[in-house]
N, C-alpha and C positions, 0 to 999 in steps of 0.2 A: 727690611724684606723689601724684596724687587717687586716691581711693578704685576711682572707675570704671575709671580707666587701670590702676591695679594688677590688678583684675579680670580685664581684657581681655587683659594680659601673662598671666596665669597660665594663662588658657582657650589661650591662642596656643601657650604650652610644651607643654600638657598635649596639644593635637591633633597638634602636630608629633613628639611622642615616639608617640603611639598610630600615626601613618603609618608609622614607623620601624620600628614592629615588627610590623606588618602588611604582608605580601607583595601587592604590587598584582594580581599575575596568577596567584595561590594556584590559581584553578580552571581554568586551561589546561590543556587535556591534553596530555601527551607526545606528540611527533609519531611517534616509534615508527620512525626510519628517514628515510633522505635521498630527497627527491624530483628532485632533477638527477642527469640520467642522461644528457646528450647533451652535447656540445660541438662548437660550429660555427666552420670557418676557411676562408679564401679558401686555393687553390695555384692561382697564375697565374689564370685564368679560369675555373677547377674552383672548385666547394663541395666540400668534405670534412667530414664530420660522425662523430665517436666517438661512437659508443652502448655503454652501458654494458649489458651482459646480465647481470652479477651477480659472482659472485666463488666458488672452489673453495679447497679446502684440500690440501696436499699433502704427504706426510710428506717429512721430510727425507731420508729414504732412497732419494727417487727421482735425487738426484743420483747423478753416477757417475764415480768417478774417485779420486784417491790421496785418503784420508779423512782425512790432517792438514792436506792442501791446502783441500778443501771446509770443513773445521772455520774454518780460517782464514778464509777468503774469507765467510764466514756471519759469523763475530763484527764483520769489518770490516764488512760491508753491514749488523749490524745487525739479523743474522736466527739469532741464537742459540737462540731458544725454538722449538720445533716446537707446531704444524704450521706451513706456510708458507702464508700465504693469497696468492694470485693472483688477480688480476683478469680476468674475458672480456669483451673488448671486440670488437665490430665496427664495422667503418667502410663508410660510408653514403659514396660519392663520386655528386656531381650536374656532367657533363660539358659540361651545357646541351644535348646530344641525348639522353643515356643516365642513367636513376638506378640506379647500380649499388651492391647489397651485396656487401662481400667478408667472406666470414664470417659467421655470422647466430647464434651462441650456441648455448647447448646445453640451451634449454628446462627444463622441470622435469624433465627425465630427469637433469638433473645435483643434482638435490636443491633444497631451499626457498630457496638463496641465488643461483639462477640463473633466468635464463628471462623477465627483464626485457624483453628487446628490445621485443615488440609495445605494452608501456607508454610505454617510451621513445620509440619513432616518434610514437605519438599523442602525446607532447610536442611532438613537431615540427609536429604539424597534415598527418603522412604518412601514407597507408592504404598496408598491404602492396601491395592490388592496382595500387599506382602503382609500384611496381618493376620496371623492365624484365628485369634481370640478375642473377643471382645467382654472383658466383665464390666459389669454394672451395680454400682452400688446401689440407686434407684430408678427408679423409673420417672423423676421429674425430670423438667424438659432440659435444664441446665446441665445434665449430665447425658442423656439421651438423645436428644435433637441433631446433635452431632452424627450419628448412626446412619441417617438418612438424608437423603439429597432432597432440595428444594422440589425437584419433581415427586418426589416419593420412591427413589431407589437406592438400593444399597451405597452407602458411603464404602464399606469394605465386603466388596464381591467375594470374597473366599472366607471369610470368617464365619464364626460361630459365635453368635450373641448369647453369654450367659446371663442369667438373671435369677434370683431368690424366687423359688415356687412360689411364696407366700406372696412378692410383690406383684408379679405377672398376675396371680388370681385376683386380686383387688383392683390394679389399675386396669387389666382387661377384661373387667366383668361389664358387660352393657347394665346389668341390675344394679350395681353399687353407682355405676354414671347416672344411671338416671334417677337413683335417689339422693344424690348430691344437689348441692344448693345451686341454683342456678350460677351463681357468681363462682363458682368454683369447677363446671364443668369443664373449663380449658383446660385444667391440669390433666386431663385425662388424654390430651392430643398425642403427646409425645409415644405413651404406651401404644397407642391405636397405629400411629403411622408406622413404629418400630416393629410392631405384630403384622402389619401388613406386607413391610418391606421384604421381610428375613423370613416369614412363614415357618415352618420346620427347622430353620438354622436359627432360629431364638428358642434358645432351650434352658429350662429349668432345672436349679438344683436347691440341694438341701441345705439350711443354713448350716455352716460348721463344716462342710464337705472340703475336701483339699479336692481342687478343680485341676490341677496341674503338678508336677512335682517342684515345691519351693512355692506355691502360691495357696494360701487355705483363706476360706470365707471366714469371717467373724463374727458371728451375730449382734448386731445391733439395731435391735427392734425398737420402734420409739419414734424414730424421725418418719418412717413409712410403715405398714404391716411388716415387711420382710428387707428393711434396711438391712446392707451386709458391708461391714469392711474388709478388707483384705491385708493378710499377715503375708509379706514377701519374707522369705527366708533363704539364703545360701551360706552354708558354711555356719558359722556362728554371727553373721550378721543378719539383724532384723529390721524390717520396714511396714509399719503399721500404716497403712491408709485409710484414714478416718471418715473418707466420703463427706457426709453432714452431719456427723456427731458433733459439729462446731460449726458457725457461721461467721460470727465476728470475735477472732482471736484476741485482742485485747480487752474485751469484755467476759468472754465463755471461759478463758484461762484462768482470770483472775478471779473468776466469781462463775465456777460451771453449774451453779443451781439454776444460772438465769437459762431460757429456754426462748426460742423462736415461734413467731405465729406458723411457721408451717411446719412444726411437729403434729404427728398425728397423735401420739398420746404424750402429752406434756411430762407425765411423771415417769413415764417409761424411758423416753430421752433422756429426763434429767439423770437419772439411778444408772444408765448405762452409760452417759457421757464420763461420770466421776468413775465408773468401773475402769474403763477404757483408760483414761488418764491415768488411772492409779496403775495398773498393769503397764504402760509403756514407762512409766517412772520406777517402777520395783525390776524391770526387765533390762533398764537404760538401753531401750529401743529407740529406732529414727521415727519419727511420725510424719507423715504426708498429709495435707488435706487441699481438696479443691479450692477452699476460698481462704486458704492463707495464701500470703505476699508472695507471688513469684520468685524463686524457683518452689517455696512452698516444702521444705525440708528443714527438720530440726529436731530439737531435744524438749522434753519437758523436765521441769525440775519442781520438786515442791518450794511453795512461799507462800508462808503464812497459812490460809485457809484452803488456797489454791493452788495456781500451779504459775509457772514462768516459761516462757516460750523463747528457746535459745536457737534461732537460726542456724545451721548447718553453713561455714562457709562455701561459697562457689568452690567445685573441685574443679579442676582442667586435667586431663590426661590424655 
């Protein structure tokens, strides 16, 4: 080997060692969060988009039922550690004739981990003033605060907000609020802010009504006095949006008899959850829920005394 060749190889080895020891992208800043917050899919001729508003954390004490059953269900579902992190999702349905938002998140009223719905809409290239109607499953803050700006104005300036008559009558009643325990009076804030912001553009409906062609209310009284699920149908395709029929999927799918402390009437909530789960299985329809892991759409199958949730694979079209 000539001296010049020996020198060249030595320099090449040294350069390779230097590259191996030096991270090529060491100066790149940390991203500090996830940017993707939307998932769009076809449902018949409709377009359904899950919009992630963020997440909240629930104490394990939120689950109500036999303590040993809850403990085993949590362990089986990989939830042995507290608190329970749960997503807050919204669903945007484009029927071709209307753009409908179903539930709208909790805004920053839930804290810094929620309230990304407006940014997620911006990712889609959608302005809130394009939304025609907002259907709310019930008037709890994590479903309704997102309809109102921090200053008390409309987030959806051109939309009609539609909520079941029974829920508005309860959460909008000064007498009911006055009679509520002191530690529960804060739960009326979302209703009062939405009613003040939207005025006569907040309209009620009868549980079970068709609100627009392809979207029907499905009564789910129990979690609140007027809790409504929504059945979205296009052709033969069906998606049942469950609202707060369930909060902790790994526990309540396997053991649907387990309720949560937020349920207005525990027995009614338990009974209706089992009926709706059975309907979803028997009719082989898709389900979606505010508190399922994003993108929060899948199917239920019977398993032992309960059900198993099969998340729908992400769709790109």
